[in-house]
N, C-alpha and C positions, 0 to 999 in steps of 0.2 A: 604796619607802621614801624618806623625806625626812629630812634633818637640819635641824632648825630651832632657833632661839633663841626662847625663850618665857618670859614671866613672867605673874604673876597679872593684870596689866592687859590683856594680850592676850585672855585668857579672859573677863574681866569686860566688856570692850568688846563682845565677841561676844554675850554674853548681853543686854547693854543695848541692842543694836541689835535691837529687837523684831521687825521685819519679817524680817530675815535669820535670826535665831534661831528664830522660830516656823516659818518655811519649812523650815529644816533639821530641826527636831524633828518637824514634820508629815510630812515625807518619811520620816523614820526610823520613825515610828508606822505609816505606811501599809505600809512594808516588813515590819514585825512582825505586822501584822494579816493573818494568812495566809488567813483565810476571808472577808476584806473585809466584815465586818459593822459596821465603824465603832467597835469596842471591842476591847480586848485581854483575852483570857481568861487564866486561870492557866496553861494549857498553852502558849499563845503566848508569854507572857513567859518561862516556863521554857525553852522552846526557844531563845529569843534568848540567855538567860543561859548555857545549855549551849554554844551556838555560840561565844560570846565567852569561854568558860571563866571566867566571873565568880567562881564559888566557888573554883576552883583558884588563880586569880590573886590574889584579894583576901581570901579567907577561909581560906586554908590547908587547904582540903579536898583530900584525896587518895584513892587507891584503898582505903585502909583504913577510910574513913568508911562508916558504915552508910547504907542507903537511907532509914531513918527520919530520921537527922541531915540528910541532903541535902534531903529533902522539907521538913523543918522550916525550913531556911534559905531555900529557894525560896518557901515560904509567907510567911515574914517579909518578903522582898523584895517580893512581890506586895502584901501588906497595907500596906506603906509607900506604894506607888503608889495603891492603892485607897482614896483619902481618904474617900469617902462610904460605904464598906463595903457596896457593892451587889453585889459579886462580879465586877465588870468594871472595867477601867481605860478611862475616856473620855479623849479627846484633851486636855482641859483639865487633868486630873489628871496625865497624862503630861508635859505641858509644865511644870507646876508642879514636879513632882519632879525632872525633868531640869534645870530652872533651879537648884534647890537643890544638886543634885549638881555642876553646873558651877561654881557660886559657891563651893562647898566646895573644888573643885580650885583655883580662883583663889586662895582664901585660903591653901591649902597651898603653892602656888607662891610666894606673896608677891611682893615687888618686886625680888628679885634674879634677873636673867636666868639661865636654865639652858639647856643644849643637850640636846635630846631627839631621838630617832629615832622618827618617826611613820610608820605605814603610810599609804600613799596610799589614797584612796578617799573617796567622798562620805559614807560612814557614819561616818567618823572626825571627831567634833566638834572635837577639838583641832586637827586639820589645817584644818578649816573656819575656826576662829578665827584661825589664822595666815594663811590665805589672805585673809580679810577685812581683817586688819591690813595686809597687803602691798598689797592693792588700794587701800586708803585712802591709804597712803603714796605709791603711784604716782600717784593722782589729785591729791594735794597738790603733787607735784613737776612736774606738767604744766600 
């Protein structure tokens, strides 16, 4: 775990650095593509969401929720990523939606720095944003 100071500009700069952002997103996509067919299926995205406890953390879903409600929420998440509605999520769709999500986080953080505790690991995009900012600051000072 790391304690970092972050604001919206940190996240926005990470997204705007296309090479770094796309590399990070492509690595995440590859990790989620369990059968390595180059696309994400409904079940692969659902597994990723379950592992990250997306519904519990961000949608208030708990043990009392019905399987029908849970499936509906996972389907809505998938449908948001599947822009061309072909039943799979291609890398370009994943990049596009992750960019929207990260920019929404940047907007939510705003310009006032806040202190956050972030899990270490390459899959943590906010941590990658902070690390990129730190590397640029280090380069500028040398």
